[in-house]
C-alpha positions, 0 to 999 in steps of 0.5 A: 655546869662546870665542876670546881675541879675543872680548869678555872682560867683565873686559877692556875694552882689549886690545893684540894684538901691537901694534908702532909704528915711526916712519920704519922705525927701532927700535920705539917700542912692540915687540910689545905684548900686554896686557889692561886690566881693566874698572873698574880703574886701569892705570898705564903707567910707565917711563923716557923713550922707553919707549913708554908715552905712545905706547901710551896714544895708540894707544888713542884713535887719536891714534897709529896702530899699525904692526901688531897690533890694539887691541880695546875691548869686543871691537871692533877700534878701527881699524874705528871713526871716530877722531873718534867714538872719541876723543869716547867716551873721556876724555883728560887731559894734562900741561898740562890743555890748557884753552882760555884764551878759554873759561870753566871751565864752557864748557871742561868742557862742550866734549865734551858740546857736540861730542856734540850736547848742548844748551848749557844742559844741558852747562853744568848738567852742568859745574856738577855736575862742579865739586863732583865734582872738589873745586872751588868753584861760583864758579870756573865763571865764571873763565878758566883763567889765573885758576886755580892749576895744581892747579885747572886739572888738576881742571878737566881731569879734570872735562872728561874726565868730562863725557860720562861716558865708560867709559874715561879716558886720563891722560897724566902729568896731575900731573907739572907741579904741586908735590909737595903738590898732586900728592899731593892730586890723587892722593888725589882721583883715588882718591876719584873712582875709588871712586865712579865705577869708570872704566877708567883708563889712567894714564901716569907716569914716577914709580914711587911714583905708579904704585904708589899709583894702580895696581891693575896696573902695566905697566913699560916698558923702553927700546925699547918692551918690556913688562918686567913687568905685575902688581899693584904689590905684586908688582912691588915684592916680586919684580921680574922682571929687573934692569931692573925692579929698577933702575927700581923702586929700591933702596928698593923694600922701603920702598915695599912697606910701603905694602901692609902693613896697620898695624892691629896697630901699638900706639898709646900715649897722649901728653901734650898741651897746647893752643895757648891754654895755651902762655903760661900758666906754671901749666900744667906738662908732664912729658914730654920732648916734649909734643904741641901741639894746638888746641881740637879736638885736632888736632896742630900740632907739638911742645913740647920740655920744655927750651924750654917757657918760650920757646915761647908761640905756635903758630908757635914749636912744632917742626914735627911731621912726617907723621901716621899715621891709625889703621889705615893702612899700616906705611909711613905708621906708620914715616914718621910716627915717623921724620919726627917730631922727638920720634921719636914718630909722631903718630896721628890719627883720621879727623877729624884729631884726635890719639889717641896716638903710635906708636913706630918700634921697634915698627913695625920689629918688625911689619915684620920679622914680616911679612917672615918670614911673606912669606918662608915663603909664598914658600918654600912657593910655590916648593916 
């Protein structure tokens, strides 16, 4: 019979009754037992002071546990040299932590060089990674101070990937950038994960970020207690106690829509007008709201019929709200409809071209149908 402490091919990182206290005070992490699955993104989330960052840093021995054991690939990490352990894992922090006096390429090449890789080979690997994280090749010769915050974080991710580590630790890496850049970096991380399938442990205080990124989410409570560990959909649908319900928030039902497929959302035709037709008085429109598109069919806002003659430039159009990509989730469909000044959610294809609109009322009908199905399934499970 296999012992639970022996290597499980599904579990790459295992916490076994891990506790961390400082100076004999209350535990920062309290009796944590947790299995982290290989090749998946596991998110540690919770309020300040709940032990999520301490738990992350115990994985690479930046923090030593007071008691308990942590296993990586079935091996107790306390038996490994800390420096070697850290170099075997990627690490991305909130401030990117780049060396200001080194070029982007040399920053990325840091860990391979520490591992004994020749400089030319390490820099060549660094150049390849610029493209992997979505940075232009010419940025390799610049210094961190010449980059935007989002670019610096991408360099930080590239540096963490440079030695091709199986495990990537990420400590609130996107919290210092603005919301637009943050969303871009989240999408980039998910794209990278689809290609690379690393074991990623990601720390955040943002439940939205946790549910977007995590294959599984560990919700920590103040005092270092693991309150719930489950797939994000389960945490949103069935929080285990009042603390988790309060942390997730009253709008958890709306967040849950991110896991409801929108394949059945009806897409209706929409009247469009091209940018170069705005100033043409012979071009008539019939709809109360007409979608403004460019020559390639990409949406650029709305033209209200009542002000048609006064809108002669793209800049005069009414901003159009968020976009819904055909087949995306019900949350995206509903958000597109509710954020649109016309009440119509603009739907685009994978190339960003407008293909029609969705109606909020019809999305609500699908949400209600999904809720009833889910309720019956929960009832049958309980019985």
